[in-house]
Every structure is written in C-alpha cells, then in structure tokens.
C-alpha positions in Angstrom: -22.2 10.8 4.3 -18.7 9.4 4.2 -16.3 9.4 7.0 -12.6 10.2 6.4 -9.9 8.2 8.0 -6.8 10.1 8.9 -3.8 8.0 8.2 -0.3 9.2 8.8 1.9 9.1 5.5 4.8 6.9 5.9 6.5 7.5 2.4 5.8 9.0 -1.0 7.0 8.8 -4.5 5.9 11.4 -7.0 6.5 11.7 -10.7 5.1 14.2 -13.5 2.0 12.1 -13.8 1.7 9.7 -10.9 1.9 9.6 -7.2 2.3 6.8 -4.5 1.7 7.2 -0.8 2.3 4.5 1.6 0.2 5.2 4.7 -0.1 3.8 8.3 -3.1 1.4 8.8 -1.3 -0.6 11.5 -4.1 -0.5 13.7 -5.3 -3.2 11.4 -1.9 -4.7 10.9 -1.8 -3.4 7.3 0.0 -0.8 5.2 -2.3 1.1 2.7 -0.9 1.9 -0.7 -2.7 4.9 -2.2 -1.8 5.5 -5.9 -3.1 8.2 -8.5 -2.7 9.6 -12.0 -3.0 13.2 -12.4 -2.2 16.0 -14.8 -0.6 19.2 -13.6 -3.1 22.0 -13.2 -6.2 19.7 -13.6 -5.9 17.4 -10.5 -6.3 13.6 -10.1 -7.8 11.8 -13.0 -7.8 8.3 -11.3 -7.1 6.9 -7.8 -6.9 3.5 -6.3 -5.7 1.9 -3.1 -4.9 -1.5 -1.6 -3.8 -2.8 1.6 -0.7 -5.0 2.4 -0.6 -7.2 5.4 2.1 -6.3 7.8 3.7 -9.6 7.8 4.0 -9.6 4.1 5.1 -6.0 4.1 8.1 -6.9 6.3 9.3 -9.5 3.8 8.6 -7.6 0.6 10.0 -4.3 1.9 13.1 -6.0 3.3 13.7 -7.6 -0.1 13.0 -4.3 -2.0 15.5 -2.5 0.5 18.2 -4.7 -0.9 17.2 -4.3 -4.5 16.1 -8.0 -4.8 13.8 -9.1 -7.6 10.1 -9.3 -6.5 7.1 -10.6 -8.3 4.1 -10.3 -5.7 0.5 -10.1 -6.4 -2.2 -9.9 -3.7 -6.0 -10.1 -4.1 -8.1 -8.5 -1.4 -11.2 -6.4 -1.3 -14.6 -6.2 0.6 -17.9 -4.6 0.7 -18.3 -0.7 0.6 -20.9 1.2 2.6 -23.4 0.4 -0.2 -22.9 -3.3 0.2 -21.1 -3.4 -3.1 -18.1 -5.8 -3.5 -15.0 -4.2 -4.5 -11.7 -6.1 -5.5 -8.3 -4.5 -4.8 -5.4 -6.1 -6.4 -1.8 -5.0 -5.4 1.1 -6.0 -7.7 4.8 -5.3 -6.9 7.3 -6.4 -9.5 10.8 -6.0 -10.5 11.2 -5.6 -14.3 14.7 -5.9 -15.9 15.5 -3.2 -18.5 18.4 -3.7 -20.8 21.3 -1.6 -20.1 19.6 0.2 -17.1 19.4 -2.7 -14.5 15.6 -2.5 -14.0 12.8 -0.8 -12.1 10.3 -1.6 -9.6 6.6 -1.3 -10.6 3.8 -0.8 -8.2 0.3 -1.4 -9.7 -3.0 -1.3 -8.0 -6.4 -2.3 -9.6 -9.8 -1.5 -8.1 -13.0 -2.7 -9.6 -16.0 -5.0 -9.2 -15.4 -8.0 -7.2 -17.0 -11.3 -6.2 -17.3 -12.5 -2.7 -16.0 -16.1 -2.3 -16.1 -18.4 0.7 -14.2 -17.3 3.7 -14.8 -13.6 2.8 -12.2 -13.8 -0.1 -12.7 -11.4 -2.9 -11.7 -12.1 -6.6 -11.9 -9.6 -9.4 -15.1 -9.7 -11.4 -14.8 -7.9 -14.7 -12.6 -5.0 -15.9 -11.0 -2.8 -13.2 -12.6 0.7 -13.0 -9.0 2.1 -11.9 -5.8 0.5 -12.9 -2.6 2.6 -12.1 1.0 1.7 -12.0 4.1 3.7 -11.1 7.7 3.0 -11.8 10.7 3.3 -9.3 14.1 3.1 -9.9 16.1 0.6 -7.7 17.5 3.5 -5.5 13.9 5.1 -5.3 12.4 1.8 -4.2 15.2 1.1 -1.6 14.5 4.6 -0.2 10.7 4.0 0.0 11.3 0.4 1.5 13.7 1.8 4.2 11.4 4.5 5.2 8.5 2.0 5.6 10.6 -0.5 7.4 11.9 2.2 9.8 8.4 3.2 10.6 7.3 -0.3 11.0 10.3 -0.9 13.6 9.2 2.1 15.6 5.7 0.9 15.6 6.6 -2.6 16.7 8.9 -1.2 19.4 6.1 1.2 20.8 3.7 -1.7 20.9 6.2 -4.2 22.5 7.1 -1.7 25.2 3.8 -0.2 26.0 1.1 -2.2 24.3 -1.8 -0.5 22.7 -2.9 3.1 22.7 -5.3 2.8 25.7 -2.4 1.1 27.8 -0.3 4.2 26.9 -2.8 6.7 28.0 -3.2 4.8 31.2 0.6 4.9 32.0 0.8 8.6 31.0 -1.9 9.7 33.3 -0.6 7.7 36.2 
C-alpha cells in the first residue's frame, strides 16, 4: 500500500512530449523536480523525480532568473519502502546553441543506487528512467522567478510565524 503525499505545484513547463513540475517539499527544506515523457492520447511513458536542497535552489534559481550559465549536477537517493536503494541524479545545464543564444536543460535520472558511508547514494548501473526537458532562456527565467517568489513567501511566513503548529496556536488564541 503506497501513501500519496500532496505537494503544492510551484511552477510547470510543458512541451508536446515532456513535462516538468517543480513542487513544494519545503517542510524538508527541498524542492521536488518531477519530470515525465508522454505521448498525447497515451499518457506518460516514463517519469522521474529528484530533490534540490533549498540553499542550492536559491543560488541556482537566482542564476537561472538572470539567464546566467549553469552547469550543476547533484546525486541523491535513498531506500524505498521495499528497502531497495534508488539513485536520483538532477542535472541543470545551460547549453549554447549557435545563432539561438542557448537553452537550459533539466535532466533527471532515476535508477539503482549504491549506499555509501554517511547515507550518500551513487548510481549503480544504467538508470531505469532518464528524462530531460529543454527550456528557452525566457522560459527558464519565468520558472526560476516563480520558484524564487514562492520561496520568499515561505521564508517570510516562517520568519514571522515559525512552523505550522505555531501558526495554528496563534490563530486559535
């Protein structure tokens, strides 16, 4: 039996064959990147997700919001409910294109992982899902600004009222 976690969607980018959703996982001080490949009329053929630490997100999204070049790769993962180790790789890169300026590419790889000391996870074999999506500079900047605005509101709320249980106490008083 799997339990579904509801995460507010912060920003999305959808093409004819791919989608990217950036979701709130800020209770864990992370953003969740959920990506998929699909064919219209047939649904998703592959999906993958990865998490980006909040402090890394602030820097990367700030750079992206200015259209700065990025070459970022992060390795994370963990054990699933069956105890199987899964690797989650998130890549965010700017690739120059002659005559067009360039594009940002967001790629996520999910697959078997190997648990290292300190609970670190490294990929162990070929990914079972490897999906990337291109964004024009303008599209990447829009996505970054939407995420940064959401983070700023989250920061303000937590700075002023603390965590959710503190907020409930203040409201009921």
